[in-house]
N, C-alpha and C positions, 0 to 999 in steps of 0.2 A: 391543373392548380400544384401537385402534391409535384410531378416529377418538373415542371416548371422551377421553385423552390433549390427541387434538388439542383435540377443544372446552373443554376444565379451558385445555388454556394460552391460549386465544385468551381464552376470558376470566378469567385471570388480567393480560391487557391493558389494564389498567386506573388504570396509574400515569398522570396528561393532562401535559400540555406546551400551554400555551397562546400559542397561534399568534395573531400577525397577518396575516392572510388579503392575500394582490400582489396581491388583483382588486377589494376594497374596503376598507368600514372593520366586515367584521365578525368576528371573533374561531371561530378552528375548533379541537376539542378532541383532538388528536394523539395516538397512541403511538410513543414515538422509535423512528426505524427507520434501517435499512442498505439499503445498497443496490450488488444482484451482479449478476453476470454467469452462468450455467450453462447446460448440456445437461441438454436436459433430452425425452425421451422422440426422442431423439436430432437435438432443433432448438436454436441459439442466442438461447437468451432472457435476456430483464434481468425477475430479479427485486426482490421489494420484502420486504426478512430481519428479521421479529420474532421479537423475542427473540433470537436467533444461531437457535434451533430449527425455524422456520418458514418454507418460500419460499413464497411469492404470486407467481405470473406474474404480469408486469403489463397485459400487450394482455388474457388474458382478461377479469381484473378490472374491467379499463376498461371492455369489451364489460358487462359484468352491471352494473355503477354504472351505465351510460348505459340501458342496457332501464327507465329508472324517467325519465320525462322534461321531471324538474326536476334534469334534469342535460345542462345541449349537450353535442353530440358535441365529443370536441377527441382530433385523430390524436397515437399514442402513437412516440417515438421509433425509431428501428431500430437502434439504438446505445447505449451508456452517452457516447461525447461527443457527442453530439445533444439525449440527456437534461439532462449536466451544460449542453450553450448556453441550451436552452430555459427549466432551473429556476426562472430570477429569470422570464422572462416567461408564465406563469401555472401552467406548469408542475409548479410546486410544490404552489401550493393543489388541484392534484387528486387528487397523492398524501398530501395531507393528507384528500382527502375520498372518497379507496381506503382507508386506514385506518382512519380514523375510524370510517364503513359497518360494517369489521371486526369494533367491538366494542358495537354495538347491535345490542339483537334484533329490529329491521327490516329490518336489513342485509344482507351477501347471507351468510352464516352462520344462520342462521337456518334451525332443522330440521335437516338435512345438511349434510358437510362438501362443498365445492365442488374439481371436479374441475383447479383448479388452483389449488388449497395442495399443497404436500408440504414430507415431513422432508426436513431438510438432507442426510439420511444415503442418502436417495433417489434424489439425484440431485448430478450431478456438477459442484463447484467450478470456474469457470471466471477466469484474471483479469480483475478486476473492467474493465476498458476498457482498449485501444492505444493509449498515448499517437502524439500525434505527435512529441515530443521528451518527454527526461527528464532533469533535469540534478543533475549528485548532488551535495553539498559535501564537499571533501576536507579533514578532519582539521578537520573540526569541533566537535571536545569534549578539553574539556586531557587528561581520561583517555587521549589520543588519540595526544597529541606527544611523540613519540618514545622509546615504550612498546616499542621493540625494544631498548635502553636498562635497564639496572639498575633498580629504582627509587626510587635516589636522584638517576639520572640525570635518571630522566621528570620525578618532581616541580619539579628544580631548570629544563627545560626549557618546562611548562607554566606554571611563576610571569613566566617569561620574559618567555611566549605570551600572558600575564594585561599586563604593562605595555607591550603590543606589539604588539595586538592585529590592527590593521591590517583587510585588507577581508577576504571572503569569497573564494576557491576554488571554483570548479563546475567541472562536465567533461562534456561529454557519453556518454551510457550508454544504446545502440540499444533498439531498443523490439524491433520484431517480429524474432523469432528466439532471443532474448534471455528476453522476456517469458513467464513463466510463473505456473500458477495454483494456488490451496492444492493438497495432496495430488499433482503433480506433481514430476517426478523431476531434482535437481540431477544435472548429466553431468559428469563427469570428464575434462576433455580424456585423449585416447590424448596419453601419454611427461608427463603435467604433471603434476609430486606435490607442488607448492605451494600446495592450491587454499582460500581462505581466504573468513570468514563477515563481514558488519558489517549488524549487525540498524539501521534505520533510520527515521524514519517518512516518510511519502508527500505529502507535503503537492497534492490534487489543484485545480487553477487551476482557480475560477468564471466569470472573467468576465477580456476581454481587454486584457491588461497591458500599459499600457512608460513610464517613468519613474515608480513608480509608490514612494515616501517609502515608510519601513517604515512611517510614523502612520499610512497610510491601507490595509497590505497585505491586511487583516484581511478587510475588503470585497472584494478578489480572490477568495480563497477560494471554495472549491466545500466539499470535502471531506479525509477522511483516510484511510492504505491502513498496514496492515504492509510492507515493503517488504525487501527485503535486496540486499545491494551484492555477491556472489559475484565472492570478487579471486582474479585469478591470479598468487602471488608469482614465477613463473620464471624471468622475466629475455626478454631475449631474449642473441645473442653475443654474445661480448667484441668482436668486430672488426663486426657491426653497426654503425650513424648510430649517436650518440652521447645519453645525453637516456631521460625515462624513454617507456616505451610505453602510453598507453593504452587503443588500440584492443586490446593483449595483456592488458591485465591485468583492462578490465576486458566485454569484448568476445561472451568463447563463448558458444554459444547455454546457453540456456539460466539464463542470470547472476545475470539480478534477476528473480527472486520479486516480486509482485502482489500486495496482497488483505487479508481472504480475500474484503472486500468492499470499499464506499467507508462513509462513517459523516460524511454534511453535517452540515457546521460546528456549525448550532444546538442536534448532539447530542450535541456531544462538551466543549465549554471554549476556553479555553486552552491550543495545546497546551505552553506556556511557562509555565505553572502546573503543568498535570495532568498532564506528560508523562510514562513508564514505560516506555520497552523493555528489553527483556528477550530473549538469543537461551541456547538451553543444545542440546546434543548427549545423545540420551540426556539423565537423569536430571544430568546435567553440566551447573553456569551456567556459562554462557563471559560472558558480558554482562547486563552491571541497572543501569544510569543513567533519570538522567531529565533536567528542561531544566537546573539551575544545575549542569550539567559543560561545556552550548552555551557556543560561543565565542560566535559571534554566534549572533542569536534567529532563528527563521524570519522573520520580516519581514522585518528585513535584508538576509536570504537570496531575498527577492522583491525587495527595493530593487535589488542589487546585478544578479540573474540581469537584472531587466526593464530594466534602463539599460546591459543589451547588447543583446539581444532580446527583439519582442514573444516573448511569454506569452499564450498561447490558450484562451480554453476545453476543458477535460482534457489538457494538457497538467502533467506529475508534475515535482517540486523535491524532493529528497528529503534531508534534513536533516543527514547525518553518521552516525558513530558514532563509540561512546564504547571505552575501551578493551577488555582482555577480546581484540582475532580473536588468531587464530592465531599471524601474523610476531610477535607484543610477546613478549614477555621481565620484562616488567619486570611482570608481574602474576605469571606461571605460572614462570618457568625457565628453561620453554624451550620453544621452536618445537611447536606443533602444528599439521596438518594434518589436510582432510575425507581417508575413507575411505571404500570402498565400505559400502555396508553400513548406516551412519548413520544417527541421524533429526536433523535440522533440525526443532529447533520454536522457529520468532521470536515472541512475543506486545508487544502492545502494548495495554496494562488499557485499556476502554471501545471499540475495534477490533476486536481478534478479533487467532486465531495463526492460522498459516501454518505448515502441518507439513507438511516434503518430507523423502520418500528418495535418500539419495546411490548412486549405480551409477557403476560405472568403465566410458568408451566404450573399442568395441572396437578394434582395428588398422584402419586404412585400408589402404588400394591404396597402393605405392609410388610415389612423384612424381616430379621434375625435381632437387627440391632446391630449387625456392622455395615452400619453405611453412613453419609452426612449428616448433622442434626442439624434442625433448626440454627440460629444464628445464636453462637453466645455470649 
């Protein structure tokens, strides 16, 4: 029965997208796909995601394709960063060939189900990639400006910001240790009770970018993911150095969920037209916003970020979050932070959904005093 379901799903993948081949003037018809990283039979593997239901192992599917002498041998990438860097250098067309052959009677799915195709429920979905660096936009939605005040104060502050937009504000978020994938737990650090949520669009850079104007920024994007900027609002002791501590606020383990996979830009469209980012705790909607609420466009963020540091393929830039965070009071009247046992559900239409349980961290061993104290 499961085999019949998979074959039926593949048969439905016939809604074509005509695209130009990267290696010549020919064209191919391909079903839109997504790309992810998965744990399959104990190994970490890159997968092509079809219809958000089927995972096609890239290496194995390519080997099967190359048994046909009409297809030249092309080495497959070792990880998602390498795939992104090679995408516009021939690899894109090979992925189109693989997906296209999965939809033909004489392709890879004739007769019986190949062992390199899995239902998404049968594999573990990992974070799609580990970027070298990840930049986040702070307060980039009008509904998030002065969200901690009353609704009237928030509206007045947002209107003032519309008159004086200024330039973006970006901060660096840690990667290894902070990044987790779909289904992984967000861990509330011991003694820190003001842990907040912020759903964001993750923009994956596809080409090396330095001083890229906003008008050309689209050409430097590979694709998009769902991101959550988990934030610690607990602060530092009052006798410590003054100012905001972005490392404490943004840098704990598990505070950067990414995924569930990457949508190549050609299959998503313009986020400044299409974007809808939404976050719920269980059945309660906390955030729901679109591009009209953004202060700076994603293209302006790329322009600003690339004016400071070179962006490389696989780097990530997050667009910021809307009103509805736990620290805000303008929309719910009181603060509300993450609690153990809750489930975060973050969705961006056309990309996917991150579903993450929340759990508390156990008490650490006593230290010398040079450690982060409880909320201040």
